[in-house]
N, C-alpha and C positions, 0 to 999 in steps of 0.2 A: 636552402631547398624550398621550392615553391609547392604549395598545396595543390593537389589535383581535386577536381570536382566531378561527381558529387562527393561530399564529405563522407568519411568513415564515421558512422554514428555509434558511439559507445556511451550513450547517456540515457539508456532505457530505464534506469532507476528513477529518473525525473519524469520522463514520459516516453512512450514507445513511438518510434518513427522509422520508416514510413508505415502506414497502416496497410492491411490487406486491401486490395482493390474493392472488395465487396463492402467495406466500411464506407468508402467515399460514395459508392453507388447508392447505398441505403440512405445516407443522409440526404443526398440530392433528390432521391425519389420522394421522400416524405415532404421536402420543401416544395417540390413541384406538384404533388398530387394529394397528399394526405395531411396538409399543414393546418387543419382545423384544431380547435382546442379540445383535448380529450376530456370526457366526463362533463362537458359543459353544454351538451346538446344531443339531440336524438337524430339529427340528420346524418346521412351516410358518411360524409367526410369526418365528422366528429366520432362516429362509431369506429371508423377505420383507424383514426388516431389513437383511440382507446385500445384497439387491438395491438397496436405497436408496443404500447407499454406492457400489456399482458404477455405478449410473446417474449419480450425481453426478460420479464420476471421468470418465465418458464425455463428459458435456457440458462439463466443464472442459477436457478434452483437445481437444474441438472448438473451444472458444473460444480457447485458448492455443496451439494447434497442437502438441499432444503426441500422438503416434501410439499409445503404449501407456499406457492409463489407470493401470496399477499403478506408473508412474513418478511419480505424484502421491501424496504422503503427506498425510493430514489432520492439522492441528494446531488448537489453540484460537485462534490469531491469527497475525499476521505476526511479532510479537516472538518467539514460540516457534519459528516456522519459521526465522528468522534465527539464533537461538541454536543450533538443531539443525544448521544448515549450518556455522556458524562453529566451534562446539565439536566437531562430528563430523568435521571435515575437517582442521583445523590441527594441526600437531605442533610439538614443541620446536625453537626456532631458526628457524621460518619467518618470512619477510618478507611483509607484507600491504600492499597499496595500497588506500586508500579515498578518497572524495571529501569535500569540505567541504560537501556537501549531505546527508550521511548523518543519519539519525534516531538517537536515543539507543539504539534497539534494535540498532544496529551499533556505535556509538561506545563504549557502556558495556561490552559483551562484549569488544571488542578491548582496551580499557584494562585490564580485569580480567585478561585473558590475558597481558598484557605481562610480568607477574611470574611467573605460574604456568607459562608456556611459554617464557619469555625471548623473547617475540614482538617483532619489529621492525615498526613501523607507520609509514607515511607517509600523511598526509592531503593530497591534491592540491587546491590552491585553485581556485575558480571565479571568474569575473568577476561584475560586478553583474547581468549577464543570466542568471547561473546556468550558464554554459557553461565547459567545460574547455579548456585549452590542450593539445591532443593531442600536440604535440611535447614539451612539458614532461612530460606523463604517460609518454610512451614512454621518456624518459631516466631515469625513476624506477625502472624495473624493474632488479632485481639477479639474480644467479645463483641466489639462494635465494628469489626471489619466488614464492609458491605460489598466491596468491589476489588477485584484483582484485574489490573490492566497489563496486557503483555503484547509486545511487538513480536508477531510470529517470526518475522525475519528482519534483522537489522538492516536499515538502509545505508549504514556505514560499513558494518563488519561482514554482512552476508551470512551471519550465523542463523541457525534455525532452532527455535525453542520447542520443547515437547508439549504441544497444545493440549492433547488429550489428558496427559498426566497433570498438567497445571489446572485444567478444568476440574478434574477429580479432586485435587487438593482443595481448591476453592470451595467446592460444594460440600466436602466433608467438614469444612470449617464454617459452613453456613453463609458463605459469600457467593457472589456471582462473578463471572469472568467476561471481560471485554477484550476481544482479540483484534489487533490491528493487522490486517492481511494485505496491506498496501504493496508489500514487496513479495508476497507469496502467491496471491491469487493469479492464476494463469501461468505461473512459473513452476510450481510444485503442486502435487495433489492436496486439496483442502476438502475436508468432510465435516462440516459444521455440526450436523445433527448426530453423526456417529461419535464425534468427540464431545458432544454435550456442551457446546459453546452457547452462552446466553446471548451475546451480542457480538457482531463482527462488522467492522467498518472496512470498506474497500473502494478503490478508485476504478473508474471505467477506462482511464486513458493510459494505464501502464501495461501490466501483463495481460489484461483483457482486451487490449488492442482497439478500444473504442476512442471516441473523440474526447478532447478536454472538456471540462464542464459537466462530466458525468461521474456518478459514483453511487454508493448506497450503504445502507445499514441493515443487516439481518438482526431481527429481534425475535427471540424464542417465543413460541406460542403462549407460554405461561407468564410472560413478562409484560408489563405495562409501563410505558414511559410518559412523563408529563410532556405535552407538546412543547417543542422548542420555539416554534413559530406558529402563530395563529392566523387564520384567514380563510378565504374561500376555497372550497374543495369541489363544488358542484353537487354536493350531497348534503342533506339535512340543512338546507340554507335557512330554514325558518328558525333554527336554534341559535342562541347566542354562544353556545359552547362548541368546542371543536368536536367533530363526529367521533364516536367511539370505534367505528368500524375501521378495519385495516384494508388497504394502506392509506385511506383518505386522512386518517388522524394525523399522519406524519408527513403529508405531502400537500400542504396548502399552496395555492398559486399555480400559475401555468407552468407545466413541466417543460423540460428541454426535449420535446418529442423527436426532432431530427437527430439530436445527439444520442438519445436512447435507441433509436433505430440503428444508428451506427454501432452502438455498444452491442446490441444483439448480434449484429453481423460479426463483430470481433469475437464474441464469445463462441459463436458457431464455428468460427475458424479454429479457435483453440480446441474445441471439442473434436473437430475433424482431425486435427493433428495429433490429439491425445496428450493430455497434460503429462502423463508419465514419460512419453517420448520427448516432449519439450524439456522436462526436467533433466533427463539423461543427456540430451544434447547440450544444454547449458552447463551441466556439471563437467562435461568433457572440455568445453571451451574455457570455462573458468580454471580448470586444472592446467590447460595449456598456457593460459595467461599467467597464472601464478608461477608455474615452472620457469617460464621465460623471464619474468620480472625478477624472480629470486636469483637467477643466474647473473644478474647485473650487479657489480660491486656498488654498495651504498644504498641499495633499494631494500626497503622493509615493507612487507605486505601485511596488512591488518586482518584480524579475524581468524577463523579456523585455519589450522595448519594444512599444508599441502596433503591431499588425500582424504581429508575429512569432509563431510557433507556440508555444502553451502549453496546458496542461491548464486545467481550470476553477477553478484556485486563483488568487485575486487578493488579495494582501496589500498593506496600505497603512499609512502613518503620516500624522498631521496635526501641523502646527507647533503647539507650545505645548499639546498635549493628550495625556494619557496614554492609550495604547491600551486598557488595561483599563477605564478610565472610559468611553471611547467605546463599547466593547462592552456595558458595563453599561447605558448610556443607550439604545443601540439596542434592547436587549431590553425595558427597562422602559417606555420612552416610545413606542416604535414597533412593538414586537412582532417585531423582527428578530433572529434567532439567528445570531451569528457567533462566532468564537473570537479571543481576544487572548492575548498572552504570548509565550513562547518556542517553543511548538508542538513541544516535545521535540526541537528541532534547533538547539542553540546554535551548532554549526559553521556552519550556513547563515546564522544571524544575524550571525556574525562577518564572513562574506563580504558580507552586505548592508549592514553598518555599523549594524545595529540591535541589537547585543548589549546595549547599555545601556538600551534602552527596550522591546524587543519590538515587535510589530506587531499590527494587526487583520487577521484573515484571513476573507474571504468566499469560500466555496467552492460551486461550482455542481454540480448532480448531477441525479439522477432527479426529474422533476417540476418543476424550476426553470423559471420563465416569464420572459418579457421584462418583464411588469408587476412581478414581484417584484424584478428587478434595478433597475428604475426607482424602485421604492419605497426601495431602499437608497440610491441616488444622491440622491434628494430628502431623505432623512433626514440623510445626511452634509452636504448643503448647509445644512440647517437648523441642525445642530450647529456648522458653521463660522461661520454668521452670528451665532449666540449668543456664540461666542468673541470675535468682533470687536465 
């Protein structure tokens, strides 16, 4: 069977595509008219460029429930934001708790800091549904536990952790919480200040529908991080130290103003559609996808069982078939884009029992339709019959 174009895109967990038209328009507008360096001049173009950044912080604050926009620092992606939080907060001899659903953007920095800071790290198991045993987690805290890191929604399992409950537990134990909202921001409601989250890292290019090369870190008002990168900010240039004022302290160097303009447009689109409505739609589509895949002999779907809450991540394996080969054939023979492999989260694969094989991940997002989900189901059915 030959693939039809345009492709059926089911890889929103990696990056959303296509973007709303307003995103492209916003990026182009800044490049054409407002592409001065924000915060580095008082002329009109520089002021307009600064306004682009401020406007984006405001809409992000509205979406994520952050009252003061300057508590959001822009980064190039979630990985940079997580590193900024981890390396800017932890000190020698600290104890850290993370979960077995964490991305390599958490696992690798923590492993690197074990030697550099004599860091002590515990990774808390999750069950096959991707859920934590909260009693076991509570018993893991020590007197020197300083940080709890949680992946709000697993990029492999689609499971969702109880962020507010986890924040309350961390604070009761004298620790802070860092929430990775890479797979939840824009997909399900997120309320950082209501949940009393201390830090939250997010991408601009996934559920927020912005361009690649955008992201950010929310830092609670009562928190202070050591700057991860030092350099020019356009403010307090006479000082040898990094400015104390937010967000300048955490944003040295020229920002991605066109990308941030596109991010603001993407966030506005999400707000206009309503995150609750987006979550309901993606839940229906993921239910449809799971139901169809589970009806195919030899297919196993990872993560929460059918009917339980999840994001639009649906990962699966097939008996006697290599996930990478399945993804290759879905692309070449059916024009369906999915992702296969380890998904940069080997800890979650250990929990799911797929560390030796990896899995195929289909992820729902902006623009996904029921017809596209059905096309995936029928393609997997066809591949299953060929194997038999």
